[in-house]
KOLVO-105459 format. One record per residue (C-alpha): residue in one letter; x, y, z. Coordinates in Angstrom, 1 decimal. Each point is the difference from the previous one (the first is absolute). Example, Ala and Ser with C-alpha at 12.3 -4.5 7.8 and 13.67 -1.06 7.14 Angstrom:
2
type=a; c1=12.3; c2=-4.5; c3=7.8
type=s; c1=1.4; c2=3.4; c3=-0.7
REM end
This chain:
116
type=m; c1=1.3; c2=-10.8; c3=21.2
type=k; c1=0.9; c2=-1.2; c3=-3.5
type=t; c1=-1.2; c2=-3.4; c3=-1.2
type=v; c1=2.0; c2=-2.4; c3=-2.2
type=l; c1=-1.4; c2=-3.1; c3=-1.6
type=i; c1=2.4; c2=-2.9; c3=-0.6
type=i; c1=-0.9; c2=-2.5; c3=-2.7
type=e; c1=2.5; c2=-2.8; c3=0.3
type=d; c1=-0.6; c2=-3.8; c3=-0.1
type=e; c1=3.3; c2=-0.9; c3=1.7
type=l; c1=-1.1; c2=0.2; c3=3.6
type=l; c1=3.4; c2=0.5; c3=1.5
type=i; c1=0.6; c2=3.0; c3=-2.2
type=q; c1=-3.5; c2=1.3; c3=0.7
type=d; c1=0.5; c2=-0.4; c3=3.7
type=l; c1=3.3; c2=1.9; c3=-0.2
type=f; c1=-1.5; c2=2.9; c3=-1.9
type=v; c1=-2.9; c2=0.2; c3=2.4
type=t; c1=2.2; c2=0.0; c3=3.1
type=l; c1=2.5; c2=2.6; c3=-1.4
type=l; c1=-2.9; c2=2.3; c3=-0.9
type=e; c1=-1.9; c2=-0.4; c3=3.3
type=v; c1=3.1; c2=0.6; c3=2.0
type=e; c1=0.3; c2=3.4; c3=-1.8
type=g; c1=-3.7; c2=0.9; c3=0.8
type=y; c1=-1.7; c2=-0.9; c3=-3.2
type=s; c1=-3.4; c2=-1.7; c3=-0.2
type=v; c1=0.5; c2=-3.1; c3=-2.2
type=l; c1=-2.4; c2=-2.2; c3=-2.0
type=a; c1=1.2; c2=-3.3; c3=-1.6
type=a; c1=-1.2; c2=-2.3; c3=-2.7
type=e; c1=1.4; c2=-3.3; c3=-1.3
type=d; c1=-1.4; c2=0.3; c3=-3.5
type=g; c1=-0.8; c2=2.6; c3=-2.6
type=l; c1=-3.8; c2=-0.4; c3=0.2
type=e; c1=0.0; c2=0.6; c3=3.8
type=g; c1=2.5; c2=2.8; c3=-0.4
type=v; c1=-2.2; c2=1.9; c3=-2.5
type=r; c1=-3.1; c2=-0.5; c3=2.3
type=l; c1=1.9; c2=1.4; c3=3.0
type=a; c1=1.4; c2=2.9; c3=-2.0
type=l; c1=-3.4; c2=1.0; c3=-1.3
type=e; c1=-1.6; c2=-0.4; c3=3.4
type=h; c1=2.6; c2=1.8; c3=2.1
type=k; c1=1.7; c2=2.4; c3=-2.5
type=p; c1=3.5; c2=-0.3; c3=1.5
type=d; c1=2.6; c2=2.7; c3=-0.5
type=l; c1=2.3; c2=-2.5; c3=-1.7
type=v; c1=-0.3; c2=-3.6; c3=-1.4
type=l; c1=3.1; c2=-2.2; c3=-0.2
type=s; c1=-0.6; c2=-2.9; c3=-2.4
type=d; c1=2.1; c2=-2.9; c3=-0.9
type=l; c1=-0.2; c2=-0.8; c3=-3.7
type=s; c1=-0.4; c2=-3.8; c3=0.1
type=l; c1=-3.2; c2=-0.5; c3=1.9
type=p; c1=-2.8; c2=-2.6; c3=0.0
type=g; c1=-3.4; c2=1.3; c3=-1.2
type=l; c1=1.0; c2=3.2; c3=-1.7
type=n; c1=3.7; c2=0.7; c3=-0.7
type=g; c1=1.5; c2=3.3; c3=0.9
type=f; c1=-0.5; c2=1.5; c3=-3.4
type=q; c1=-3.7; c2=-0.9; c3=0.1
type=v; c1=-0.2; c2=1.5; c3=3.5
type=v; c1=1.5; c2=3.4; c3=-1.1
type=e; c1=-2.4; c2=0.0; c3=-3.0
type=q; c1=-3.0; c2=-0.3; c3=2.3
type=l; c1=1.3; c2=2.6; c3=2.5
type=l; c1=1.3; c2=2.8; c3=-2.2
type=p; c1=-3.5; c2=1.2; c3=-1.0
type=h; c1=-0.6; c2=0.6; c3=3.8
type=g; c1=3.1; c2=2.2; c3=0.4
type=l; c1=1.8; c2=-2.4; c3=2.3
type=k; c1=3.8; c2=0.0; c3=0.1
type=v; c1=1.4; c2=-3.5; c3=-0.7
type=v; c1=3.6; c2=-0.9; c3=0.4
type=a; c1=1.3; c2=-3.3; c3=-1.5
type=v; c1=2.1; c2=-2.2; c3=2.3
type=t; c1=2.0; c2=-2.3; c3=-2.2
type=a; c1=3.2; c2=-2.1; c3=-0.4
type=h; c1=-0.2; c2=0.8; c3=-3.7
type=s; c1=2.1; c2=3.2; c3=-0.5
type=r; c1=1.5; c2=-0.3; c3=-3.4
type=a; c1=-0.5; c2=3.1; c3=-2.2
type=e; c1=-2.8; c2=-1.6; c3=-2.1
type=d; c1=-1.8; c2=-1.1; c3=3.2
type=l; c1=0.2; c2=3.5; c3=1.4
type=q; c1=-1.3; c2=1.5; c3=-3.3
type=k; c1=-3.0; c2=-2.4; c3=0.1
type=i; c1=-0.7; c2=1.0; c3=3.6
type=e; c1=0.1; c2=3.7; c3=-1.0
type=d; c1=-2.1; c2=-0.5; c3=-3.0
type=a; c1=-2.6; c2=-1.9; c3=2.1
type=g; c1=-0.5; c2=3.2; c3=2.1
type=f; c1=1.6; c2=-1.0; c3=3.2
type=s; c1=1.2; c2=3.0; c3=2.1
type=g; c1=3.4; c2=-1.7; c3=0.4
type=y; c1=1.6; c2=-3.2; c3=1.1
type=l; c1=2.0; c2=-1.5; c3=2.8
type=a; c1=2.5; c2=-2.7; c3=-0.8
type=k; c1=0.0; c2=-3.2; c3=2.0
type=p; c1=1.6; c2=-0.9; c3=2.3
type=v; c1=-0.8; c2=3.1; c3=2.0
type=h; c1=2.2; c2=1.1; c3=2.8
type=p; c1=-1.8; c2=0.2; c3=3.3
type=h; c1=1.9; c2=3.0; c3=1.2
type=s; c1=-0.8; c2=2.2; c3=-3.0
type=f; c1=-3.4; c2=-1.5; c3=-1.0
type=v; c1=-2.3; c2=2.6; c3=1.6
type=k; c1=2.3; c2=2.9; c3=-1.0
type=s; c1=-0.1; c2=-1.2; c3=-3.6
type=l; c1=-3.8; c2=0.4; c3=0.0
type=q; c1=0.1; c2=3.7; c3=1.0
type=p; c1=-0.1; c2=1.4; c3=-3.6
type=w; c1=-3.4; c2=-1.6; c3=-0.5
type=l; c1=-1.3; c2=0.7; c3=3.5
type=s; c1=0.7; c2=3.7; c3=0.2
REM end
């Protein structure tokens, strides 16, 4: 069973992601801030980390900076999808990004490139 870590401080969004993934058979971990997210990621080594960019504690860019040396795949989940934002995400070392708002019907399918 594949494990996904969700780092998201908006609890409604976090709950939605957790539910959608669990329904599809994934094991899911969740954190509300960057520090807890990094701790969980290093402890559990999930197959994929989904991280918001605007987080308390450590922001998403600081999260990816901490996790990249450990070989973890981190995908940014963000409402900021202008070209310069996407370039900054790519330059930071994220494996990719998902634009908010996500669509519940296609959310899990959109993660497949990073989970295969």
